[in-house]
C-alpha positions as CSV (number, residue, x, y, z in Angstrom):
1,M,102.6,-187.3,-121.2
2,W,102.7,-184.1,-119.2
3,P,100.8,-181.0,-120.6
4,T,103.0,-178.7,-122.7
5,R,102.6,-176.1,-119.9
6,L,104.7,-178.2,-117.5
7,L,108.4,-177.4,-117.0
8,A,111.0,-179.1,-115.0
9,C,111.9,-177.1,-111.9
10,A,115.6,-177.6,-112.5
11,G,115.5,-175.6,-115.6
12,A,113.9,-172.5,-114.0
13,T,115.5,-169.5,-112.5
14,I,113.7,-168.7,-109.3
15,V,114.3,-165.8,-107.0
16,L,112.2,-166.1,-103.8
17,F,112.4,-164.9,-100.3
18,A,111.7,-166.6,-97.0
19,S,108.3,-166.2,-95.4
20,S,107.1,-166.2,-91.8
21,S,103.8,-167.3,-90.5
22,S,104.2,-165.5,-87.2
23,Q,101.5,-162.9,-87.9
24,Y,99.0,-165.4,-89.2
25,A,95.9,-165.6,-86.9
26,P,93.5,-168.6,-87.4
27,L,89.8,-168.0,-87.3
28,S,87.8,-169.5,-84.4
29,D,85.1,-172.2,-85.0
30,K,82.5,-169.6,-84.5
31,S,83.9,-167.4,-87.3
32,L,84.3,-170.4,-89.6
33,N,80.6,-171.2,-89.2
34,L,79.7,-167.7,-90.4
35,L,81.2,-168.4,-93.8
36,T,78.2,-169.9,-95.5
37,I,77.3,-169.1,-99.1
38,P,73.9,-167.8,-100.0
39,P,71.9,-170.3,-102.1
40,G,72.4,-169.9,-105.8
41,Q,75.4,-167.5,-105.7
42,F,77.4,-169.9,-107.8
43,D,74.5,-171.0,-110.0
44,I,75.8,-171.4,-113.6
45,H,72.7,-169.8,-115.1
46,T,71.6,-167.2,-112.6
47,G,74.3,-166.9,-110.0
48,G,75.5,-163.3,-109.5
49,L,79.2,-164.3,-109.2
50,L,79.7,-167.0,-111.8
51,S,77.1,-167.0,-114.5
52,P,78.2,-163.6,-116.0
53,I,81.7,-165.0,-116.6
54,L,80.6,-168.3,-118.2
55,I,80.8,-167.0,-121.8
56,P,83.5,-167.1,-124.5
57,R,85.8,-164.2,-123.6
58,V,88.9,-164.3,-125.8
59,S,91.1,-161.2,-125.4
60,G,90.1,-158.4,-127.7
61,T,86.5,-159.6,-128.3
62,E,83.1,-158.4,-127.2
63,G,82.8,-161.2,-124.8
64,N,86.0,-160.2,-123.1
65,L,84.7,-156.6,-122.8
66,K,81.4,-157.8,-121.4
67,V,83.2,-159.7,-118.6
68,Q,85.3,-156.7,-117.9
69,Q,82.1,-154.6,-117.5
70,F,80.7,-157.2,-115.1
71,F,83.8,-156.8,-112.9
72,F,83.4,-153.0,-113.0
73,D,79.7,-153.2,-112.1
74,F,80.3,-155.8,-109.4
75,A,82.9,-153.5,-107.8
76,R,80.7,-150.5,-107.9
77,E,77.8,-152.4,-106.3
78,H,79.5,-154.7,-103.8
79,L,83.0,-153.2,-103.2
80,P,82.4,-149.5,-103.0
81,K,85.5,-148.7,-100.9
82,W,87.9,-150.6,-103.1
83,T,90.0,-148.8,-105.6
84,L,89.3,-150.1,-109.2
85,S,91.9,-149.6,-111.9
86,T,93.0,-151.2,-115.1
87,Q,96.4,-151.7,-116.8
88,N,96.3,-151.8,-120.6
89,S,98.6,-153.1,-123.2
90,T,98.5,-154.2,-126.8
91,F,100.3,-157.1,-128.5
92,E,100.4,-158.6,-132.0
93,T,99.4,-162.3,-131.7
94,P,100.1,-165.2,-134.1
95,V,96.5,-165.0,-135.4
96,S,95.9,-161.2,-135.5
97,E,97.4,-160.7,-139.0
98,G,99.6,-157.9,-138.0
99,K,97.0,-156.1,-135.9
100,Q,97.5,-155.1,-132.3
101,V,95.1,-156.9,-129.8
102,P,94.1,-155.0,-126.6
103,F,94.6,-156.6,-123.2
104,T,93.1,-155.2,-120.0
105,N,94.1,-156.3,-116.5
106,V,91.5,-155.4,-113.9
107,I,92.9,-154.5,-110.5
108,L,91.0,-154.1,-107.2
109,T,92.8,-152.8,-104.2
110,R,91.8,-152.2,-100.5
111,E,94.1,-150.9,-97.9
112,P,93.8,-149.5,-94.3
113,P,92.6,-145.9,-94.5
114,W,95.7,-144.5,-92.9
115,A,98.2,-146.4,-95.0
116,K,98.4,-144.1,-98.1
117,G,100.0,-146.7,-100.3
118,D,102.7,-147.9,-97.9
119,V,101.1,-151.3,-97.7
120,S,102.0,-155.0,-98.2
121,Y,99.3,-156.7,-100.2
122,L,98.0,-160.2,-100.1
123,T,97.4,-160.6,-103.8
124,L,94.7,-162.9,-105.1
125,V,95.0,-163.6,-108.8
126,A,93.2,-165.4,-111.7
127,H,93.0,-164.9,-115.4
128,F,89.6,-164.1,-117.0
129,D,90.2,-164.6,-120.7
130,S,89.3,-167.8,-122.5
131,K,91.1,-169.8,-125.1
132,Y,90.9,-168.8,-128.8
133,T,90.2,-172.4,-129.9
134,P,88.1,-174.4,-130.0
135,D,85.5,-171.9,-131.1
136,G,83.0,-171.2,-128.4
137,F,85.3,-172.5,-125.6
138,I,84.0,-171.4,-122.2
139,G,86.8,-172.2,-119.7
140,A,84.8,-172.7,-116.6
141,T,87.7,-174.1,-114.5
142,D,90.0,-172.1,-116.8
143,S,89.4,-169.6,-115.1
144,A,85.8,-168.4,-114.7
145,A,85.2,-170.2,-111.5
146,P,88.5,-169.0,-109.9
147,C,87.6,-165.4,-110.7
148,A,84.2,-165.9,-109.0
149,M,85.9,-167.5,-105.9
150,I,88.1,-164.5,-105.5
151,L,85.2,-162.1,-105.9
152,H,83.3,-164.0,-103.2
153,A,86.2,-163.7,-100.8
154,A,86.3,-160.0,-101.3
155,Q,82.6,-159.4,-100.9
156,T,82.4,-161.7,-97.8
157,L,85.3,-159.9,-96.0
158,D,84.6,-156.3,-97.0
159,K,82.6,-155.4,-93.9
160,A,85.1,-157.2,-91.6
161,M,87.9,-155.0,-92.9
162,D,85.8,-151.9,-92.1
163,A,85.2,-153.2,-88.6
164,K,88.8,-154.0,-87.9
165,W,90.3,-150.8,-89.3
166,E,87.8,-148.7,-87.4
167,K,88.8,-150.4,-84.2
168,V,92.5,-150.0,-84.9
169,Q,92.0,-146.3,-85.7
170,A,89.9,-145.7,-82.5
171,A,92.7,-147.3,-80.4
172,G,95.3,-145.1,-82.1
173,V,97.2,-146.7,-85.0
174,D,101.0,-146.6,-85.3
175,E,101.3,-145.9,-89.0
176,L,104.9,-147.2,-89.0
177,D,103.8,-150.6,-87.7
178,E,104.0,-153.1,-90.5
179,V,101.5,-155.3,-88.8
180,N,98.8,-152.6,-89.4
181,N,99.8,-151.8,-92.9
182,V,98.4,-155.0,-94.6
183,G,96.0,-154.7,-97.4
184,I,94.6,-156.9,-100.2
185,Q,94.6,-156.6,-104.0
186,I,92.9,-158.6,-106.7
187,L,94.4,-159.1,-110.1
188,L,92.0,-160.3,-112.8
189,L,94.5,-160.8,-115.6
190,D,93.8,-160.8,-119.4
191,G,95.6,-162.8,-122.1
192,E,96.9,-165.8,-120.2
193,E,95.9,-168.2,-122.9
194,A,98.0,-168.8,-126.0
195,F,96.3,-168.0,-129.4
196,L,98.2,-170.6,-131.4
197,Q,100.8,-172.5,-129.4
198,W,102.1,-171.8,-125.9
199,S,105.4,-170.0,-126.0
200,D,107.3,-167.2,-124.3
201,T,105.7,-164.7,-126.6
202,D,102.3,-166.4,-127.2
203,S,100.9,-166.5,-123.6
204,L,100.7,-164.5,-120.4
205,Y,100.2,-161.3,-122.3
206,G,98.6,-159.4,-119.5
207,A,100.8,-160.8,-116.8
208,R,104.0,-160.0,-118.7
209,S,102.8,-156.4,-119.3
210,L,101.7,-155.8,-115.7
211,A,104.9,-157.3,-114.1
212,E,107.1,-155.1,-116.3
213,A,105.0,-152.0,-115.6
214,W,105.0,-152.5,-111.8
215,E,108.7,-153.2,-111.8
216,S,109.3,-149.8,-113.1
217,E,106.6,-148.0,-111.1
218,V,108.4,-146.4,-108.2
219,S,106.6,-144.6,-105.4
220,E,108.5,-142.1,-103.2
221,M,105.7,-142.5,-100.6
222,S,106.2,-146.2,-100.1
223,A,108.8,-148.2,-98.2
224,Y,108.9,-150.6,-101.2
225,S,111.2,-149.9,-104.2
226,N,108.3,-150.6,-106.6
227,R,104.8,-152.0,-106.7
228,L,106.1,-155.5,-107.0
229,G,107.9,-155.1,-103.7
230,G,104.5,-154.5,-102.0
231,I,103.2,-158.0,-102.9
232,S,103.6,-160.1,-99.7
233,L,102.2,-163.2,-101.4
234,F,100.9,-163.8,-104.9
235,V,98.1,-166.4,-104.7
236,L,97.3,-167.7,-108.2
237,L,94.1,-169.8,-108.7
238,D,93.7,-171.7,-112.0
239,L,91.9,-174.8,-113.3
240,L,89.8,-175.1,-110.1
241,G,86.2,-176.3,-110.0
242,A,86.3,-179.9,-111.0
243,A,85.6,-182.6,-108.4
244,A,88.4,-184.2,-106.3
245,P,91.4,-182.2,-107.6
246,R,95.0,-182.9,-106.4
247,V,96.7,-179.6,-105.6
248,P,100.4,-180.0,-104.6
249,S,102.7,-177.5,-102.9
250,Y,105.0,-176.2,-105.6
251,F,107.5,-174.0,-103.8
252,R,109.4,-174.6,-100.6
253,T,109.4,-171.0,-99.4
254,T,105.6,-170.8,-99.5
255,N,104.9,-174.3,-98.3
256,W,104.0,-172.8,-94.9
257,A,101.2,-170.8,-96.6
258,Y,100.1,-173.8,-98.5
259,Q,99.8,-175.7,-95.2
260,K,97.8,-172.9,-93.6
261,M,95.3,-173.2,-96.5
262,A,95.2,-177.0,-96.0
263,E,94.6,-176.5,-92.3
264,A,91.8,-174.1,-93.1
265,E,90.1,-176.8,-95.2
266,T,90.5,-179.4,-92.4
267,R,88.9,-177.0,-89.9
268,L,86.1,-176.1,-92.2
269,R,85.3,-179.7,-92.9
270,A,85.4,-180.5,-89.2
271,N,82.8,-177.8,-88.6
272,G,80.5,-179.1,-91.3
273,V,80.9,-176.0,-93.4
274,L,82.2,-177.6,-96.6
275,A,79.7,-179.1,-99.2
276,S,81.9,-181.5,-101.2
277,K,82.3,-185.1,-100.1
278,V,86.0,-185.3,-100.6
279,D,88.9,-183.1,-99.7
280,T,90.3,-180.7,-102.4
281,G,93.6,-182.6,-102.5
282,F,96.0,-180.7,-100.2
283,L,98.7,-182.6,-98.4
284,H,97.6,-182.5,-94.7
285,E,98.9,-182.7,-91.2
286,K,101.3,-185.6,-91.6
287,D,102.8,-183.9,-94.7
288,K,103.6,-180.5,-93.2
289,S,107.3,-180.6,-93.9
290,W,108.5,-180.1,-97.5
291,D,109.3,-183.5,-99.0
292,A,110.6,-183.5,-102.5
293,K,109.6,-187.2,-102.9
294,R,105.9,-186.2,-102.4
295,W,106.2,-183.3,-104.8
296,Q,103.7,-184.1,-107.6
297,G,104.8,-181.9,-110.4
298,G,107.2,-179.4,-111.8
299,L,106.9,-175.7,-112.4
300,I,103.7,-175.2,-114.3
301,Q,103.8,-172.2,-116.6
302,D,101.1,-169.7,-115.6
303,D,100.5,-166.1,-114.9
304,H,102.8,-166.1,-111.9
305,L,106.0,-166.6,-114.0
306,P,106.7,-162.9,-114.9
307,F,106.2,-162.0,-111.2
308,M,108.2,-164.9,-109.8
309,Q,111.1,-164.0,-112.1
310,R,111.2,-160.6,-110.4
311,G,111.3,-162.0,-106.9
312,V,107.7,-162.2,-105.9
313,E,106.6,-165.0,-103.5
314,I,104.1,-167.4,-105.2
315,L,101.4,-169.7,-103.9
316,H,100.1,-171.5,-107.0
317,L,96.8,-173.3,-106.6
318,I,96.5,-175.5,-109.6
319,P,95.7,-179.2,-109.8
320,N,98.3,-181.7,-111.0
321,P,97.1,-183.6,-113.0
322,F,94.9,-181.0,-114.8
323,P,91.1,-181.6,-114.8
324,R,89.9,-184.0,-117.5
325,V,88.0,-181.2,-119.2
326,W,91.2,-179.1,-119.7
327,H,91.1,-177.2,-123.0
328,T,88.1,-179.1,-124.2
329,M,84.5,-178.0,-124.9
330,D,83.5,-179.9,-121.8
331,D,85.2,-177.2,-119.7
332,D,81.8,-175.4,-119.3
333,G,79.4,-174.6,-116.5
334,A,77.6,-177.9,-116.8
335,H,80.8,-179.8,-116.0
336,L,81.7,-177.8,-112.9
337,D,81.2,-179.5,-109.5
338,I,79.5,-176.7,-107.7
339,P,80.1,-178.0,-104.2
340,T,83.8,-178.1,-105.0
341,V,83.6,-174.5,-106.4
342,E,81.8,-173.3,-103.2
343,D,84.4,-175.1,-101.0
344,W,87.3,-173.5,-102.8
345,A,85.6,-170.1,-102.3
346,K,85.3,-170.8,-98.6
347,I,88.9,-172.0,-98.3
348,V,90.2,-168.9,-100.1
349,T,88.0,-166.7,-97.9
350,V,89.3,-168.3,-94.7
351,F,92.9,-167.9,-95.8
352,T,92.4,-164.3,-96.7
353,A,90.6,-163.5,-93.4
354,E,93.4,-165.1,-91.4
355,W,96.1,-163.3,-93.4
356,L,94.3,-160.0,-92.7
357,E,93.7,-161.0,-89.0
358,L,89.9,-160.6,-89.2
359,E,89.1,-162.9,-86.3
360,G,86.3,-161.3,-84.3
361,F,85.2,-159.0,-87.0
362,L,83.1,-161.3,-89.2
363,S,79.4,-160.8,-89.2
364,D,76.3,-163.0,-90.0
365,P,76.1,-163.1,-93.8
366,S,72.3,-162.9,-93.6
367,H,72.6,-159.3,-92.4
368,K,72.7,-157.1,-95.5
369,R,75.3,-154.3,-95.7
370,D,73.9,-150.8,-95.5
371,D,77.0,-149.1,-96.8
372,K,75.8,-146.8,-99.6
373,T,79.2,-145.1,-100.2
374,E,79.6,-143.9,-103.7
375,F,82.2,-145.6,-105.8
376,S,84.9,-143.5,-107.4
């Protein structure tokens, strides 16, 4: 029996636009070999990226606030040139007894210094809340580990963005050139989980609020009609961190991006950079063309839905079938496969670096950054 979050694609209304991979620049083998992960970064007890998220963090609780504060502190320490913002909302839930529950989406944005908001954003997304029941549920794959993977990609590529944009500016940038006006934003969404039973109103609280807000947020300074229009690709990570997942391609129009990520995994493994013993489950070289017969699932309900319904392109990275630990108390740090977690972090980092065309700008991770810029 399929999980209740699985819908048949035929019943969904989807508005998507064609994509092009013409500006996608693969990393060299030399660059791929720079993408190592410092020992212990994803340690479930002491790792600076993952362990602070591995607590119960139901929306509206102290644990949720604690994880938000971790994101804020991480940004101030490691991503000083990123813009940090939040988008807040309140909803009554089926278990809140008439009270309004607060939901806070955490947003991190980095764009070329000359762009002034007129930017197309690669958008990396995961939800950070955990399920209301069972009591004490952690949600390591769902979605503490995906949040940590995204933060790793941002931290790893931050200096490379500096180096590229400094070079572009020195050469003289054409501010009207769309190739130059590419940035990145991270959405750490609150309230993905249902409190009682998954429905259109009891789920996706933060995503629904943010998509609605951004649809109506118009900027006269931007070429895009609203903030949703500036999202070039919405890459949603969910339920990642268990060993040997199977991750199909869900949408025809973003299958090219899915294949780029699959190719990144192939090249990382060929260079001996990956730690796990088996592939993540992408369909590889022989399966590049979209083939409905090989499609392994339907449209899985997740945080992308309110954005997809408004025309945003989606790359959904979620296993099908779901991990064995899904929505059980076993979805904790002890049941994560850390080599797989680290490999996903590397794959997302490569995809992001290639999207931002950072070839030639990556540095040895053993060299500590000396950027002391104040966060504001």
